[in-house]
C-alpha positions as CSV (number, residue, x, y, z in Angstrom):
1,M,-18.4,-1.9,-16.4
2,N,-21.2,-3.5,-18.7
3,D,-22.9,-2.8,-21.9
4,Q,-24.8,0.3,-21.2
5,E,-21.4,2.1,-19.8
6,P,-19.1,3.9,-22.2
7,S,-16.3,1.6,-23.4
8,A,-12.9,1.7,-21.4
9,A,-9.8,2.4,-23.0
10,L,-7.8,-0.6,-24.4
11,P,-4.2,-1.4,-24.8
12,P,-3.0,-1.1,-28.5
13,V,-3.6,-4.1,-30.8
14,V,-0.4,-5.6,-32.4
15,D,0.5,-9.0,-34.3
16,R,1.0,-12.1,-32.4
17,R,4.9,-11.9,-32.7
18,T,5.1,-8.2,-31.2
19,W,2.9,-9.2,-28.3
20,Q,4.7,-12.4,-27.5
21,E,8.2,-10.4,-27.6
22,A,6.7,-7.9,-25.3
23,R,5.2,-10.7,-23.1
24,E,8.6,-12.5,-22.7
25,A,10.3,-9.3,-21.6
26,L,7.7,-9.0,-18.8
27,F,8.0,-12.7,-17.9
28,A,11.8,-12.1,-17.4
29,R,11.1,-9.6,-14.8
30,E,8.2,-11.9,-13.2
31,K,10.8,-14.6,-13.0
32,A,13.1,-12.3,-11.2
33,H,10.4,-11.2,-9.0
34,T,9.5,-14.6,-7.9
35,H,13.2,-15.4,-7.1
36,E,13.5,-12.5,-5.0
37,G,10.2,-13.5,-3.3
38,D,11.9,-16.8,-2.5
39,A,15.2,-15.1,-1.2
40,I,13.0,-12.8,1.2
41,A,10.9,-16.1,2.3
42,A,14.3,-17.7,3.1
43,A,15.3,-14.8,5.0
44,R,12.0,-14.8,7.0
45,R,12.8,-18.3,8.1
46,R,16.1,-17.1,9.6
47,L,14.7,-14.5,11.8
48,P,15.0,-14.6,15.5
49,M,12.2,-15.1,17.4
50,V,10.6,-13.7,20.7
51,E,8.8,-15.5,23.5
52,V,5.1,-14.9,24.1
53,D,3.4,-15.8,27.4
54,A,1.7,-18.9,26.7
55,T,-0.9,-18.4,29.4
56,I,-2.4,-15.3,27.7
57,E,-6.0,-15.9,27.6
58,V,-8.5,-15.6,24.7
59,I,-12.3,-16.5,24.5
60,G,-13.4,-19.2,22.4
61,P,-16.7,-21.4,22.1
62,R,-15.9,-23.1,25.5
63,G,-14.8,-20.1,27.2
64,P,-11.4,-18.8,28.2
65,I,-8.3,-20.9,26.9
66,T,-4.8,-19.9,26.4
67,I,-2.9,-18.9,23.4
68,L,-1.0,-22.1,23.5
69,D,-4.4,-24.1,23.3
70,V,-5.3,-22.0,20.1
71,F,-2.4,-24.3,18.2
72,E,-4.7,-27.5,18.6
73,G,-1.6,-29.4,19.3
74,R,0.1,-28.6,16.2
75,K,3.6,-27.2,16.2
76,Q,2.9,-23.8,14.5
77,L,-0.1,-21.0,14.4
78,I,-0.9,-18.4,11.9
79,A,-3.2,-15.9,13.4
80,Y,-5.3,-13.3,11.8
81,Y,-6.1,-10.3,14.0
82,H,-9.6,-9.0,12.8
83,A,-10.4,-5.5,13.6
84,W,-14.0,-4.9,15.4
85,W,-15.6,-1.7,15.7
86,P,-17.7,-1.8,18.9
87,D,-21.4,-1.2,19.0
88,R,-21.6,-1.1,15.1
89,P,-23.9,-3.2,13.3
90,A,-22.6,-5.7,10.6
91,A,-22.9,-3.3,7.6
92,E,-20.4,-1.0,9.4
93,Q,-18.0,-3.5,10.4
94,C,-14.4,-3.7,8.8
95,E,-14.7,-4.2,5.1
96,G,-10.9,-5.0,4.7
97,C,-11.0,-7.7,7.5
98,T,-14.1,-8.9,5.8
99,F,-12.3,-9.1,2.6
100,F,-9.3,-11.1,3.7
101,N,-11.0,-13.4,6.1
102,S,-13.6,-14.4,3.2
103,Q,-10.7,-15.8,1.2
104,V,-9.2,-18.3,3.8
105,R,-11.3,-21.2,3.1
106,E,-9.7,-24.8,3.0
107,L,-7.4,-25.4,6.0
108,S,-6.3,-28.7,5.2
109,Y,-3.4,-28.2,3.3
110,I,-2.2,-25.6,6.1
111,H,-2.7,-28.4,8.8
112,S,-0.8,-30.8,6.6
113,R,2.4,-28.5,7.3
114,D,1.7,-29.0,11.1
115,A,0.3,-25.5,11.4
116,T,-3.2,-24.1,12.7
117,Y,-5.0,-21.0,11.2
118,A,-7.1,-18.9,13.5
119,T,-9.0,-15.7,13.6
120,L,-8.1,-13.5,16.6
121,C,-11.1,-10.9,16.8
122,K,-10.5,-7.8,18.7
123,G,-14.4,-7.8,19.4
124,P,-16.5,-9.5,22.4
125,Y,-16.8,-13.2,21.4
126,E,-20.6,-13.6,21.3
127,E,-21.0,-10.7,19.2
128,S,-18.1,-11.2,16.9
129,V,-18.9,-15.0,16.4
130,R,-22.3,-14.2,15.1
131,Y,-20.6,-12.0,12.4
132,R,-18.6,-15.1,11.5
133,D,-21.4,-17.2,11.3
134,F,-23.5,-14.4,9.3
135,M,-20.6,-14.6,6.8
136,G,-20.4,-18.2,6.6
137,W,-17.0,-18.5,7.7
138,D,-15.6,-22.0,9.2
139,V,-12.3,-20.7,10.6
140,P,-11.7,-21.2,14.3
141,W,-12.6,-18.0,16.0
142,Y,-11.7,-16.4,19.3
143,S,-12.0,-13.1,20.9
144,V,-9.0,-11.1,22.1
145,E,-11.0,-8.1,23.2
146,Q,-9.2,-8.0,26.6
147,T,-5.6,-9.4,25.5
148,A,-5.0,-8.0,22.1
149,A,-2.8,-5.4,23.6
150,Q,-0.4,-7.9,25.3
151,L,-0.2,-10.2,22.3
152,L,0.5,-7.5,20.1
153,E,2.9,-5.7,22.2
154,G,4.6,-2.4,20.7
155,R,2.2,-2.4,17.8
156,D,-0.9,-0.5,17.0
157,W,-3.0,-3.3,18.1
158,Q,-6.3,-1.8,16.8
159,S,-4.8,-2.3,13.1
160,H,-5.0,-5.9,11.5
161,H,-2.2,-7.9,11.7
162,L,-1.2,-11.5,10.5
163,V,1.1,-13.1,13.0
164,C,3.0,-16.2,12.9
165,Y,3.8,-18.3,16.1
166,V,5.7,-21.6,16.8
167,R,5.6,-23.6,20.2
168,D,8.4,-25.5,21.8
169,G,6.5,-27.7,24.1
170,E,4.7,-25.3,26.6
171,R,6.5,-22.3,25.4
172,V,5.0,-20.0,22.5
173,F,7.4,-17.8,20.5
174,E,6.5,-15.0,17.8
175,T,8.5,-15.5,14.7
176,Y,6.9,-13.0,12.2
177,Y,4.1,-10.5,11.6
178,T,3.0,-8.1,9.1
179,G,0.1,-5.6,8.7
180,G,-1.2,-3.0,5.9
181,R,-0.6,-4.4,2.7
182,G,1.4,-7.2,3.9
183,V,-1.7,-9.2,4.7
184,E,-2.6,-9.3,0.9
185,I,-0.8,-12.7,0.8
186,M,-4.3,-13.9,2.3
187,S,-5.9,-12.6,-1.0
188,P,-5.8,-14.6,-4.3
189,T,-8.3,-11.7,-5.4
190,H,-5.5,-9.2,-5.8
191,G,-3.4,-11.6,-7.5
192,L,-5.8,-12.4,-9.8
193,L,-7.0,-8.8,-10.5
194,D,-3.2,-7.8,-11.1
195,M,-3.0,-10.2,-14.1
196,T,-5.9,-8.6,-15.8
197,V,-5.3,-5.7,-18.1
198,Y,-7.4,-3.1,-15.9
199,G,-5.6,-4.3,-12.5
200,R,-7.3,-3.7,-9.3
201,Q,-9.0,-0.6,-10.8
202,E,-8.0,1.6,-7.6
203,T,-6.9,5.2,-7.9
204,W,-3.2,4.7,-6.4
205,E,-2.2,2.2,-9.2
206,D,0.1,3.2,-12.1
207,S,-2.4,2.8,-15.2
208,P,-2.4,4.3,-18.7
209,D,-4.6,7.1,-19.1
210,G,-8.2,6.4,-19.5
211,W,-8.0,3.1,-17.7
212,P,-10.9,2.6,-15.3
213,Q,-10.3,3.4,-11.7
214,P,-13.4,3.9,-9.7
215,W,-12.3,2.2,-6.6
216,S,-10.3,4.4,-4.0
217,Y,-9.1,4.1,-0.3
218,E,-11.3,5.1,2.6
219,H,-9.8,5.9,5.9
220,G,-6.3,3.8,5.0
221,Q,-8.3,0.8,3.9
222,H,-9.4,-0.9,0.6
223,H,-12.7,0.4,-0.5
224,W,-14.1,-3.1,-0.7
225,R,-17.7,-1.7,0.0
226,T,-20.7,-1.1,-2.2
227,N,-24.1,0.4,-1.0
228,G,-23.1,0.7,2.5
229,R,-21.8,-2.8,3.1
230,P,-18.8,-4.8,2.8
231,I,-19.3,-6.4,-0.7
232,A,-19.4,-10.0,0.4
233,Q,-22.1,-9.2,2.8
234,W,-24.5,-8.9,0.0
235,S,-24.9,-12.5,-1.0
236,R,-25.5,-13.4,2.6
237,I,-28.4,-10.9,2.8
238,E,-29.8,-12.1,-0.4
239,A,-29.6,-15.7,1.0
240,G,-31.9,-14.5,3.9
241,R,-29.2,-14.7,6.6
242,S,-29.8,-12.6,9.7
243,D,-26.8,-10.1,10.2
244,E,-28.0,-9.2,13.8
245,L,-25.0,-9.2,16.2
246,T,-26.8,-8.4,19.6
């Protein structure tokens, strides 16, 4: 929306007291939602775990290492499994994974809780790390092109996943995983837009008549793409970065 476009619909205008009463009613629901989220997180901490072969290899900047090495000596590992479309240029790579990984920046707070964050990409290392560098991300990056099926046993390993691990000495255990909209936890963009009057402006949302909803899903993913590229790529192109992957 801009000054040249027709005005979008707006909520009704009321006096401050009426607005405050409506806001307080919603606040009560929000508080209950927060408490339920705390209860779910408590249940998550009480899940059992399953052992993972600690010798499964990933490819990093110095060649093959084990999944145990990805912990970088810390107790826990949070791993985002980044989708990859083989033999496609940067402009055609996954807009959803680009959207989520672009928002994981400052890792020191995660490290302070004895946890490591890393991206495990399903593409070849040399090609996919060039994508990371083009995007300007500085998260640890590894290829699981040959071992994603092992690490994501029993799941659709071609989709994106967020997986949590813990180690006990030399043994590795998976404690939790999520996919689909579950990975929205990585995205403050969603939370901030959800607070605005127009929300995410996506067609699936329950919004009043006349609300702008120009964004839709494409092939089951968020349509975080404009003019043929994932949105975040355009600032990199404008800065003169090369998106050549081969």
